N, CA, C and O atoms as a Tripos MOL2 file, in Angstrom:
@<TRIPOS>MOLECULE
protein
  264   263    66     0     0
PROTEIN
NO_CHARGES

@<TRIPOS>ATOM
      1 N          30.6160  -79.2800 -107.2030 N.3       1 UNK1
      2 CA         29.4450  -78.8360 -108.2220 C.3       1 UNK1
      3 C          30.2330  -79.8760 -109.3040 C.2       1 UNK1
      4 O          31.4440  -79.7460 -109.4780 O.2       1 UNK1
      5 N          29.4300  -80.9550 -110.0430 N.am      2 UNK2
      6 CA         29.8660  -81.5960 -111.6150 C.3       2 UNK2
      7 C          30.2110  -80.6040 -112.2920 C.2       2 UNK2
      8 O          29.9040  -79.4560 -111.9710 O.2       2 UNK2
      9 N          31.0730  -80.9800 -113.5890 N.am      3 UNK3
     10 CA         31.4280  -80.3170 -114.5840 C.3       3 UNK3
     11 C          30.6800  -81.3560 -115.2490 C.2       3 UNK3
     12 O          30.5180  -82.4680 -114.7470 O.2       3 UNK3
     13 N          30.0890  -80.9110 -116.6960 N.am      4 UNK4
     14 CA         29.7920  -81.6960 -117.5110 C.3       4 UNK4
     15 C          30.7130  -81.2550 -118.8860 C.2       4 UNK4
     16 O          31.4480  -80.2670 -118.9020 O.2       4 UNK4
     17 N          30.5570  -82.0180 -119.8180 N.am      5 UNK5
     18 CA         31.3870  -81.5580 -120.9900 C.3       5 UNK5
     19 C          30.9180  -82.1720 -122.1400 C.2       5 UNK5
     20 O          31.4410  -82.4990 -123.2050 O.2       5 UNK5
     21 N          29.4740  -82.2730 -121.5300 N.am      6 UNK6
     22 CA         28.5580  -82.7100 -123.0890 C.3       6 UNK6
     23 C          27.8810  -81.4520 -123.9490 C.2       6 UNK6
     24 O          27.6430  -80.4120 -123.3360 O.2       6 UNK6
     25 N          27.6490  -81.5240 -125.0200 N.am      7 UNK7
     26 CA         27.6190  -80.4930 -126.3600 C.3       7 UNK7
     27 C          28.5270  -79.6410 -125.7690 C.2       7 UNK7
     28 O          28.1030  -78.5930 -125.2840 O.2       7 UNK7
     29 N          29.8150  -79.9320 -125.7190 N.am      8 UNK8
     30 CA         30.9050  -78.3100 -125.9370 C.3       8 UNK8
     31 C          31.8710  -79.0450 -126.4030 C.2       8 UNK8
     32 O          32.2690  -80.1650 -126.0850 O.2       8 UNK8
     33 N          32.3240  -78.0380 -127.4650 N.am      9 UNK9
     34 CA         33.6720  -78.5100 -128.5910 C.3       9 UNK9
     35 C          34.7930  -78.6330 -127.5820 C.2       9 UNK9
     36 O          34.9140  -77.9360 -126.5740 O.2       9 UNK9
     37 N          35.6510  -79.6690 -128.0040 N.am     10 UNK10
     38 CA         36.5250  -80.1610 -127.5870 C.3      10 UNK10
     39 C          38.1110  -79.0350 -127.9790 C.2      10 UNK10
     40 O          37.7740  -78.2400 -128.8570 O.2      10 UNK10
     41 N          39.4220  -78.8420 -127.6170 N.am     11 UNK11
     42 CA         39.7060  -78.4440 -128.1580 C.3      11 UNK11
     43 C          41.5370  -79.1210 -128.0030 C.2      11 UNK11
     44 O          42.1170  -79.1790 -126.9190 O.2      11 UNK11
     45 N          42.1740  -79.5700 -129.3630 N.am     12 UNK12
     46 CA         42.6440  -81.0120 -129.6140 C.3      12 UNK12
     47 C          43.6360  -80.0180 -130.1390 C.2      12 UNK12
     48 O          43.4490  -78.8480 -130.4740 O.2      12 UNK12
     49 N          45.2210  -81.0560 -130.1390 N.am     13 UNK13
     50 CA         46.4150  -81.1620 -130.7010 C.3      13 UNK13
     51 C          46.4790  -82.2420 -131.5480 C.2      13 UNK13
     52 O          46.4360  -83.4300 -131.2290 O.2      13 UNK13
     53 N          46.5900  -81.7400 -132.7020 N.am     14 UNK14
     54 CA         46.1050  -83.4180 -133.6270 C.3      14 UNK14
     55 C          48.0640  -83.6630 -133.6080 C.2      14 UNK14
     56 O          48.8570  -82.7310 -133.4790 O.2      14 UNK14
     57 N          48.3820  -84.8780 -133.7420 N.am     15 UNK15
     58 CA         49.5530  -85.5950 -134.1340 C.3      15 UNK15
     59 C          49.3130  -86.8510 -135.0260 C.2      15 UNK15
     60 O          48.4020  -87.6690 -135.1560 O.2      15 UNK15
     61 N          50.3890  -86.6640 -135.5140 N.am     16 UNK16
     62 CA         50.3590  -88.2640 -136.5960 C.3      16 UNK16
     63 C          49.5040  -89.5090 -136.7190 C.2      16 UNK16
     64 O          49.0720  -89.9920 -137.7650 O.2      16 UNK16
     65 N          49.3200  -89.9750 -135.4170 N.am     17 UNK17
     66 CA         48.7730  -91.2080 -134.8900 C.3      17 UNK17
     67 C          47.7800  -91.2630 -133.9770 C.2      17 UNK17
     68 O          47.1760  -92.2640 -133.5930 O.2      17 UNK17
     69 N          47.5760  -89.6270 -133.5000 N.am     18 UNK18
     70 CA         46.4040  -89.6770 -131.9600 C.3      18 UNK18
     71 C          46.3640  -87.9190 -132.3010 C.2      18 UNK18
     72 O          46.6490  -87.2380 -133.2860 O.2      18 UNK18
     73 N          45.8020  -87.6030 -130.7870 N.am     19 UNK19
     74 CA         45.1450  -85.9030 -130.7570 C.3      19 UNK19
     75 C          45.2700  -86.0820 -129.1510 C.2      19 UNK19
     76 O          44.8990  -86.9760 -128.3910 O.2      19 UNK19
     77 N          45.8790  -84.9800 -128.9760 N.am     20 UNK20
     78 CA         45.8550  -84.8830 -127.2810 C.3      20 UNK20
     79 C          44.7140  -83.6360 -127.3020 C.2      20 UNK20
     80 O          44.5230  -82.7050 -128.0840 O.2      20 UNK20
     81 N          43.9170  -84.1640 -125.8090 N.am     21 UNK21
     82 CA         43.2750  -83.2490 -125.6620 C.3      21 UNK21
     83 C          43.4820  -81.9440 -125.0910 C.2      21 UNK21
     84 O          43.5540  -82.0290 -123.8650 O.2      21 UNK21
     85 N          43.6310  -80.5110 -125.6160 N.am     22 UNK22
     86 CA         43.5810  -79.3850 -124.6060 C.3      22 UNK22
     87 C          42.5870  -79.4280 -123.7080 C.2      22 UNK22
     88 O          42.6250  -80.0360 -122.6380 O.2      22 UNK22
     89 N          41.4430  -78.6100 -124.2470 N.am     23 UNK23
     90 CA         40.4420  -78.5640 -123.3070 C.3      23 UNK23
     91 C          39.1440  -79.2880 -123.7140 C.2      23 UNK23
     92 O          38.6240  -79.2980 -124.8290 O.2      23 UNK23
     93 N          38.7090  -79.9210 -122.5340 N.am     24 UNK24
     94 CA         37.8160  -81.2040 -122.7260 C.3      24 UNK24
     95 C          36.3240  -80.8450 -123.1900 C.2      24 UNK24
     96 O          35.7530  -79.8070 -122.8560 O.2      24 UNK24
     97 N          35.9090  -81.5910 -123.7990 N.am     25 UNK25
     98 CA         34.7520  -81.5950 -124.7640 C.3      25 UNK25
     99 C          34.0730  -82.8590 -124.9320 C.2      25 UNK25
    100 O          34.3450  -83.8890 -124.3150 O.2      25 UNK25
    101 N          33.0730  -82.7010 -125.9000 N.am     26 UNK26
    102 CA         32.6780  -83.9870 -125.9640 C.3      26 UNK26
    103 C          32.5900  -84.1900 -127.6800 C.2      26 UNK26
    104 O          32.1830  -85.2320 -128.1940 O.2      26 UNK26
    105 N          33.0930  -82.8810 -128.5220 N.am     27 UNK27
    106 CA         32.9520  -83.3280 -129.9320 C.3      27 UNK27
    107 C          34.2440  -82.1320 -130.4220 C.2      27 UNK27
    108 O          34.8580  -81.4110 -129.6350 O.2      27 UNK27
    109 N          34.3870  -82.1710 -131.6220 N.am     28 UNK28
    110 CA         34.9790  -81.1310 -132.5430 C.3      28 UNK28
    111 C          34.1550  -80.9990 -133.6160 C.2      28 UNK28
    112 O          33.2100  -81.7310 -133.9130 O.2      28 UNK28
    113 N          34.7530  -79.5470 -134.4730 N.am     29 UNK29
    114 CA         33.7700  -79.4660 -135.7310 C.3      29 UNK29
    115 C          34.7740  -79.5370 -136.9130 C.2      29 UNK29
    116 O          35.9650  -79.2310 -136.9730 O.2      29 UNK29
    117 N          34.0920  -79.9330 -137.6420 N.am     30 UNK30
    118 CA         34.4580  -80.0740 -138.7710 C.3      30 UNK30
    119 C          34.9420  -79.0750 -139.5310 C.2      30 UNK30
    120 O          34.0000  -78.3750 -139.9020 O.2      30 UNK30
    121 N          35.8380  -78.7350 -139.8820 N.am     31 UNK31
    122 CA         36.7290  -77.8690 -140.6560 C.3      31 UNK31
    123 C          35.9760  -77.3100 -142.0480 C.2      31 UNK31
    124 O          35.7620  -76.0970 -142.0600 O.2      31 UNK31
    125 N          35.6850  -77.8450 -142.8590 N.am     32 UNK32
    126 CA         35.0980  -77.6930 -144.3610 C.3      32 UNK32
    127 C          33.4700  -78.1470 -144.3390 C.2      32 UNK32
    128 O          32.9190  -77.7550 -145.3680 O.2      32 UNK32
    129 N          32.7130  -78.7500 -143.5850 N.am     33 UNK33
    130 CA         31.4320  -78.8500 -143.5660 C.3      33 UNK33
    131 C          30.4770  -78.3190 -142.0210 C.2      33 UNK33
    132 O          29.2520  -78.2740 -141.9060 O.2      33 UNK33
    133 N          31.5470  -77.9630 -140.9590 N.am     34 UNK34
    134 CA         31.0380  -77.7180 -139.5850 C.3      34 UNK34
    135 C          30.0090  -78.5250 -139.4690 C.2      34 UNK34
    136 O          28.8740  -78.0630 -139.3470 O.2      34 UNK34
    137 N          30.2340  -79.7640 -139.4880 N.am     35 UNK35
    138 CA         29.0890  -81.4140 -138.3580 C.3      35 UNK35
    139 C          30.3890  -81.4050 -137.6680 C.2      35 UNK35
    140 O          31.5870  -81.4150 -137.9500 O.2      35 UNK35
    141 N          29.1970  -81.3670 -136.0730 N.am     36 UNK36
    142 CA         29.6680  -81.7770 -135.0060 C.3      36 UNK36
    143 C          30.6980  -83.6520 -135.4760 C.2      36 UNK36
    144 O          30.4180  -84.5430 -136.2780 O.2      36 UNK36
    145 N          31.7350  -83.4960 -134.5920 N.am     37 UNK37
    146 CA         32.0860  -85.1920 -135.1740 C.3      37 UNK37
    147 C          32.3520  -85.4160 -133.5080 C.2      37 UNK37
    148 O          33.1190  -84.6640 -132.9080 O.2      37 UNK37
    149 N          31.7240  -86.3940 -132.9060 N.am     38 UNK38
    150 CA         31.9050  -87.0040 -131.6010 C.3      38 UNK38
    151 C          33.4490  -87.0900 -131.2280 C.2      38 UNK38
    152 O          34.1510  -87.3450 -132.2070 O.2      38 UNK38
    153 N          34.1710  -86.9260 -129.9570 N.am     39 UNK39
    154 CA         35.7180  -87.3630 -130.5830 C.3      39 UNK39
    155 C          35.9510  -88.8720 -130.5560 C.2      39 UNK39
    156 O          36.9870  -89.2910 -131.0720 O.2      39 UNK39
    157 N          34.9690  -89.8490 -129.9280 N.am     40 UNK40
    158 CA         35.1520  -91.2130 -130.1870 C.3      40 UNK40
    159 C          34.9100  -91.7700 -132.0910 C.2      40 UNK40
    160 O          34.8960  -92.9670 -132.3780 O.2      40 UNK40
    161 N          34.8150  -91.1300 -132.7130 N.am     41 UNK41
    162 CA         34.1190  -91.4190 -134.5160 C.3      41 UNK41
    163 C          35.4070  -89.9910 -135.0860 C.2      41 UNK41
    164 O          35.4060  -89.7600 -136.2950 O.2      41 UNK41
    165 N          36.3270  -89.2080 -134.2520 N.am     42 UNK42
    166 CA         36.6150  -88.8540 -135.1450 C.3      42 UNK42
    167 C          37.8070  -89.8420 -135.5380 C.2      42 UNK42
    168 O          38.3330  -90.7420 -134.8830 O.2      42 UNK42
    169 N          38.0640  -89.3540 -136.8750 N.am     43 UNK43
    170 CA         39.3540  -90.5440 -137.4580 C.3      43 UNK43
    171 C          40.2210  -89.5860 -138.4850 C.2      43 UNK43
    172 O          41.2860  -90.0180 -138.9240 O.2      43 UNK43
    173 N          39.8270  -88.5010 -138.7960 N.am     44 UNK44
    174 CA         40.4330  -87.8050 -140.0270 C.3      44 UNK44
    175 C          40.5120  -86.3650 -139.7750 C.2      44 UNK44
    176 O          39.6050  -85.5480 -139.6130 O.2      44 UNK44
    177 N          42.0640  -86.1890 -139.7770 N.am     45 UNK45
    178 CA         42.5580  -84.5730 -139.3140 C.3      45 UNK45
    179 C          43.2260  -84.4100 -139.9270 C.2      45 UNK45
    180 O          43.0740  -85.1070 -140.9300 O.2      45 UNK45
    181 N          44.3190  -83.5930 -139.9750 N.am     46 UNK46
    182 CA         45.1630  -82.8250 -141.0490 C.3      46 UNK46
    183 C          46.3890  -82.2150 -139.7120 C.2      46 UNK46
    184 O          46.1120  -81.2100 -139.0570 O.2      46 UNK46
    185 N          47.7530  -83.0290 -139.4720 N.am     47 UNK47
    186 CA         48.3510  -82.6060 -138.5560 C.3      47 UNK47
    187 C          48.6460  -80.9210 -138.6210 C.2      47 UNK47
    188 O          48.5300  -80.1330 -137.6830 O.2      47 UNK47
    189 N          49.1800  -80.5350 -140.4120 N.am     48 UNK48
    190 CA         49.4220  -79.3800 -140.4580 C.3      48 UNK48
    191 C          48.9440  -78.2290 -140.5770 C.2      48 UNK48
    192 O          49.5350  -77.1500 -140.6270 O.2      48 UNK48
    193 N          47.3060  -78.5800 -140.6450 N.am     49 UNK49
    194 CA         46.5210  -77.9170 -140.5850 C.3      49 UNK49
    195 C          45.8240  -77.6920 -139.1970 C.2      49 UNK49
    196 O          45.0090  -76.8510 -138.8180 O.2      49 UNK49
    197 N          46.3350  -78.5650 -138.6860 N.am     50 UNK50
    198 CA         45.8380  -78.8250 -137.4520 C.3      50 UNK50
    199 C          43.9720  -78.7290 -137.4300 C.2      50 UNK50
    200 O          43.2580  -77.9850 -136.7570 O.2      50 UNK50
    201 N          43.7290  -79.4000 -138.0690 N.am     51 UNK51
    202 CA         42.4060  -79.0930 -138.9540 C.3      51 UNK51
    203 C          41.4470  -80.6880 -138.2150 C.2      51 UNK51
    204 O          42.2100  -81.6450 -138.0920 O.2      51 UNK51
    205 N          40.2090  -80.9260 -137.8420 N.am     52 UNK52
    206 CA         39.4100  -82.4520 -138.0310 C.3      52 UNK52
    207 C          38.6140  -82.1230 -139.4980 C.2      52 UNK52
    208 O          38.5480  -81.0740 -140.1390 O.2      52 UNK52
    209 N          38.1410  -83.2280 -139.7070 N.am     53 UNK53
    210 CA         37.2110  -83.7580 -141.0240 C.3      53 UNK53
    211 C          36.3300  -84.7660 -140.2960 C.2      53 UNK53
    212 O          36.6880  -85.4860 -139.3640 O.2      53 UNK53
    213 N          34.9130  -84.6990 -140.9610 N.am     54 UNK54
    214 CA         33.9780  -85.3770 -140.7120 C.3      54 UNK54
    215 C          34.0330  -87.1440 -141.8870 C.2      54 UNK54
    216 O          33.4740  -88.2400 -141.8510 O.2      54 UNK54
    217 N          34.7310  -86.6680 -142.4900 N.am     55 UNK55
    218 CA         34.9150  -88.0120 -143.3360 C.3      55 UNK55
    219 C          36.3400  -87.8950 -144.0790 C.2      55 UNK55
    220 O          37.2250  -87.0410 -144.0180 O.2      55 UNK55
    221 N          36.1960  -89.2230 -144.8850 N.am     56 UNK56
    222 CA         37.8450  -89.5640 -146.0470 C.3      56 UNK56
    223 C          37.5470  -88.6880 -146.9740 C.2      56 UNK56
    224 O          38.5790  -88.0770 -147.2510 O.2      56 UNK56
    225 N          36.6460  -88.3110 -147.6030 N.am     57 UNK57
    226 CA         36.1190  -87.7110 -148.4780 C.3      57 UNK57
    227 C          35.9570  -86.3180 -148.2670 C.2      57 UNK57
    228 O          35.9240  -85.7490 -149.3590 O.2      57 UNK57
    229 N          35.8520  -85.5950 -147.3900 N.am     58 UNK58
    230 CA         35.8680  -84.2130 -147.1580 C.3      58 UNK58
    231 C          37.4370  -84.0760 -146.8270 C.2      58 UNK58
    232 O          38.1250  -83.2690 -147.4510 O.2      58 UNK58
    233 N          38.0040  -84.9420 -145.7650 N.am     59 UNK59
    234 CA         39.5550  -84.9380 -145.8540 C.3      59 UNK59
    235 C          40.6350  -84.6180 -147.4210 C.2      59 UNK59
    236 O          41.6770  -83.9990 -147.6350 O.2      59 UNK59
    237 N          39.6460  -85.4580 -148.2720 N.am     60 UNK60
    238 CA         40.7270  -85.6170 -149.6410 C.3      60 UNK60
    239 C          40.2920  -84.3560 -150.1790 C.2      60 UNK60
    240 O          41.0530  -83.8040 -150.9740 O.2      60 UNK60
    241 N          39.1640  -83.7840 -149.8780 N.am     61 UNK61
    242 CA         38.5010  -82.9020 -150.5080 C.3      61 UNK61
    243 C          39.2830  -81.4570 -149.9470 C.2      61 UNK61
    244 O          39.1950  -80.3880 -150.5510 O.2      61 UNK61
    245 N          40.0220  -81.6410 -148.7380 N.am     62 UNK62
    246 CA         40.9200  -80.4960 -148.0460 C.3      62 UNK62
    247 C          42.3230  -80.4790 -148.5140 C.2      62 UNK62
    248 O          42.9970  -79.4640 -148.6870 O.2      62 UNK62
    249 N          42.7020  -81.7200 -148.7040 N.am     63 UNK63
    250 CA         43.8800  -81.9180 -149.1080 C.3      63 UNK63
    251 C          44.2810  -81.4280 -150.4320 C.2      63 UNK63
    252 O          45.3390  -80.8270 -150.6200 O.2      63 UNK63
    253 N          43.3740  -81.7090 -151.3980 N.am     64 UNK64
    254 CA         43.3980  -81.5250 -152.5020 C.3      64 UNK64
    255 C          43.2430  -79.7360 -153.0210 C.2      64 UNK64
    256 O          43.6260  -79.1870 -154.0550 O.2      64 UNK64
    257 N          42.6660  -79.2950 -152.0550 N.am     65 UNK65
    258 CA         42.1630  -77.9030 -152.3310 C.3      65 UNK65
    259 C          43.1390  -76.6920 -151.5080 C.2      65 UNK65
    260 O          43.0820  -75.4660 -151.4170 O.2      65 UNK65
    261 N          44.3030  -78.0650 -150.8260 N.am     66 UNK66
    262 CA         45.3200  -76.8850 -150.1110 C.3      66 UNK66
    263 C          46.3500  -76.0580 -151.3840 C.2      66 UNK66
    264 O          47.1460  -75.1770 -151.0570 O.2      66 UNK66
@<TRIPOS>BOND
     1     1     2 1
     2     2     3 1
     3     3     4 2
     4     3     5 am
     5     5     6 1
     6     6     7 1
     7     7     8 2
     8     7     9 am
     9     9    10 1
    10    10    11 1
    11    11    12 2
    12    11    13 am
    13    13    14 1
    14    14    15 1
    15    15    16 2
    16    15    17 am
    17    17    18 1
    18    18    19 1
    19    19    20 2
    20    19    21 am
    21    21    22 1
    22    22    23 1
    23    23    24 2
    24    23    25 am
    25    25    26 1
    26    26    27 1
    27    27    28 2
    28    27    29 am
    29    29    30 1
    30    30    31 1
    31    31    32 2
    32    31    33 am
    33    33    34 1
    34    34    35 1
    35    35    36 2
    36    35    37 am
    37    37    38 1
    38    38    39 1
    39    39    40 2
    40    39    41 am
    41    41    42 1
    42    42    43 1
    43    43    44 2
    44    43    45 am
    45    45    46 1
    46    46    47 1
    47    47    48 2
    48    47    49 am
    49    49    50 1
    50    50    51 1
    51    51    52 2
    52    51    53 am
    53    53    54 1
    54    54    55 1
    55    55    56 2
    56    55    57 am
    57    57    58 1
    58    58    59 1
    59    59    60 2
    60    59    61 am
    61    61    62 1
    62    62    63 1
    63    63    64 2
    64    63    65 am
    65    65    66 1
    66    66    67 1
    67    67    68 2
    68    67    69 am
    69    69    70 1
    70    70    71 1
    71    71    72 2
    72    71    73 am
    73    73    74 1
    74    74    75 1
    75    75    76 2
    76    75    77 am
    77    77    78 1
    78    78    79 1
    79    79    80 2
    80    79    81 am
    81    81    82 1
    82    82    83 1
    83    83    84 2
    84    83    85 am
    85    85    86 1
    86    86    87 1
    87    87    88 2
    88    87    89 am
    89    89    90 1
    90    90    91 1
    91    91    92 2
    92    91    93 am
    93    93    94 1
    94    94    95 1
    95    95    96 2
    96    95    97 am
    97    97    98 1
    98    98    99 1
    99    99   100 2
   100    99   101 am
   101   101   102 1
   102   102   103 1
   103   103   104 2
   104   103   105 am
   105   105   106 1
   106   106   107 1
   107   107   108 2
   108   107   109 am
   109   109   110 1
   110   110   111 1
   111   111   112 2
   112   111   113 am
   113   113   114 1
   114   114   115 1
   115   115   116 2
   116   115   117 am
   117   117   118 1
   118   118   119 1
   119   119   120 2
   120   119   121 am
   121   121   122 1
   122   122   123 1
   123   123   124 2
   124   123   125 am
   125   125   126 1
   126   126   127 1
   127   127   128 2
   128   127   129 am
   129   129   130 1
   130   130   131 1
   131   131   132 2
   132   131   133 am
   133   133   134 1
   134   134   135 1
   135   135   136 2
   136   135   137 am
   137   137   138 1
   138   138   139 1
   139   139   140 2
   140   139   141 am
   141   141   142 1
   142   142   143 1
   143   143   144 2
   144   143   145 am
   145   145   146 1
   146   146   147 1
   147   147   148 2
   148   147   149 am
   149   149   150 1
   150   150   151 1
   151   151   152 2
   152   151   153 am
   153   153   154 1
   154   154   155 1
   155   155   156 2
   156   155   157 am
   157   157   158 1
   158   158   159 1
   159   159   160 2
   160   159   161 am
   161   161   162 1
   162   162   163 1
   163   163   164 2
   164   163   165 am
   165   165   166 1
   166   166   167 1
   167   167   168 2
   168   167   169 am
   169   169   170 1
   170   170   171 1
   171   171   172 2
   172   171   173 am
   173   173   174 1
   174   174   175 1
   175   175   176 2
   176   175   177 am
   177   177   178 1
   178   178   179 1
   179   179   180 2
   180   179   181 am
   181   181   182 1
   182   182   183 1
   183   183   184 2
   184   183   185 am
   185   185   186 1
   186   186   187 1
   187   187   188 2
   188   187   189 am
   189   189   190 1
   190   190   191 1
   191   191   192 2
   192   191   193 am
   193   193   194 1
   194   194   195 1
   195   195   196 2
   196   195   197 am
   197   197   198 1
   198   198   199 1
   199   199   200 2
   200   199   201 am
   201   201   202 1
   202   202   203 1
   203   203   204 2
   204   203   205 am
   205   205   206 1
   206   206   207 1
   207   207   208 2
   208   207   209 am
   209   209   210 1
   210   210   211 1
   211   211   212 2
   212   211   213 am
   213   213   214 1
   214   214   215 1
   215   215   216 2
   216   215   217 am
   217   217   218 1
   218   218   219 1
   219   219   220 2
   220   219   221 am
   221   221   222 1
   222   222   223 1
   223   223   224 2
   224   223   225 am
   225   225   226 1
   226   226   227 1
   227   227   228 2
   228   227   229 am
   229   229   230 1
   230   230   231 1
   231   231   232 2
   232   231   233 am
   233   233   234 1
   234   234   235 1
   235   235   236 2
   236   235   237 am
   237   237   238 1
   238   238   239 1
   239   239   240 2
   240   239   241 am
   241   241   242 1
   242   242   243 1
   243   243   244 2
   244   243   245 am
   245   245   246 1
   246   246   247 1
   247   247   248 2
   248   247   249 am
   249   249   250 1
   250   250   251 1
   251   251   252 2
   252   251   253 am
   253   253   254 1
   254   254   255 1
   255   255   256 2
   256   255   257 am
   257   257   258 1
   258   258   259 1
   259   259   260 2
   260   259   261 am
   261   261   262 1
   262   262   263 1
   263   263   264 2
@<TRIPOS>SUBSTRUCTURE
     1 UNK1         2 RESIDUE 1 A UNK
     2 UNK2         6 RESIDUE 1 A UNK
     3 UNK3        10 RESIDUE 1 A UNK
     4 UNK4        14 RESIDUE 1 A UNK
     5 UNK5        18 RESIDUE 1 A UNK
     6 UNK6        22 RESIDUE 1 A UNK
     7 UNK7        26 RESIDUE 1 A UNK
     8 UNK8        30 RESIDUE 1 A UNK
     9 UNK9        34 RESIDUE 1 A UNK
    10 UNK10       38 RESIDUE 1 A UNK
    11 UNK11       42 RESIDUE 1 A UNK
    12 UNK12       46 RESIDUE 1 A UNK
    13 UNK13       50 RESIDUE 1 A UNK
    14 UNK14       54 RESIDUE 1 A UNK
    15 UNK15       58 RESIDUE 1 A UNK
    16 UNK16       62 RESIDUE 1 A UNK
    17 UNK17       66 RESIDUE 1 A UNK
    18 UNK18       70 RESIDUE 1 A UNK
    19 UNK19       74 RESIDUE 1 A UNK
    20 UNK20       78 RESIDUE 1 A UNK
    21 UNK21       82 RESIDUE 1 A UNK
    22 UNK22       86 RESIDUE 1 A UNK
    23 UNK23       90 RESIDUE 1 A UNK
    24 UNK24       94 RESIDUE 1 A UNK
    25 UNK25       98 RESIDUE 1 A UNK
    26 UNK26      102 RESIDUE 1 A UNK
    27 UNK27      106 RESIDUE 1 A UNK
    28 UNK28      110 RESIDUE 1 A UNK
    29 UNK29      114 RESIDUE 1 A UNK
    30 UNK30      118 RESIDUE 1 A UNK
    31 UNK31      122 RESIDUE 1 A UNK
    32 UNK32      126 RESIDUE 1 A UNK
    33 UNK33      130 RESIDUE 1 A UNK
    34 UNK34      134 RESIDUE 1 A UNK
    35 UNK35      138 RESIDUE 1 A UNK
    36 UNK36      142 RESIDUE 1 A UNK
    37 UNK37      146 RESIDUE 1 A UNK
    38 UNK38      150 RESIDUE 1 A UNK
    39 UNK39      154 RESIDUE 1 A UNK
    40 UNK40      158 RESIDUE 1 A UNK
    41 UNK41      162 RESIDUE 1 A UNK
    42 UNK42      166 RESIDUE 1 A UNK
    43 UNK43      170 RESIDUE 1 A UNK
    44 UNK44      174 RESIDUE 1 A UNK
    45 UNK45      178 RESIDUE 1 A UNK
    46 UNK46      182 RESIDUE 1 A UNK
    47 UNK47      186 RESIDUE 1 A UNK
    48 UNK48      190 RESIDUE 1 A UNK
    49 UNK49      194 RESIDUE 1 A UNK
    50 UNK50      198 RESIDUE 1 A UNK
    51 UNK51      202 RESIDUE 1 A UNK
    52 UNK52      206 RESIDUE 1 A UNK
    53 UNK53      210 RESIDUE 1 A UNK
    54 UNK54      214 RESIDUE 1 A UNK
    55 UNK55      218 RESIDUE 1 A UNK
    56 UNK56      222 RESIDUE 1 A UNK
    57 UNK57      226 RESIDUE 1 A UNK
    58 UNK58      230 RESIDUE 1 A UNK
    59 UNK59      234 RESIDUE 1 A UNK
    60 UNK60      238 RESIDUE 1 A UNK
    61 UNK61      242 RESIDUE 1 A UNK
    62 UNK62      246 RESIDUE 1 A UNK
    63 UNK63      250 RESIDUE 1 A UNK
    64 UNK64      254 RESIDUE 1 A UNK
    65 UNK65      258 RESIDUE 1 A UNK
    66 UNK66      262 RESIDUE 1 A UNK
């Protein structure tokens, strides 16, 4: 049986310059907006909070509200 990871959220460990996939999937969910972010497009996250963000603006908003 071929396992497909399409339309499944991945679980990641966020590091300073990269992330490690803990559970396979094709996207993560933005911690603020709830938007699905394809792993290929993931650019913004918080190492301290272990959260992904859909854009630079959302990332900044999250950092300022912490």
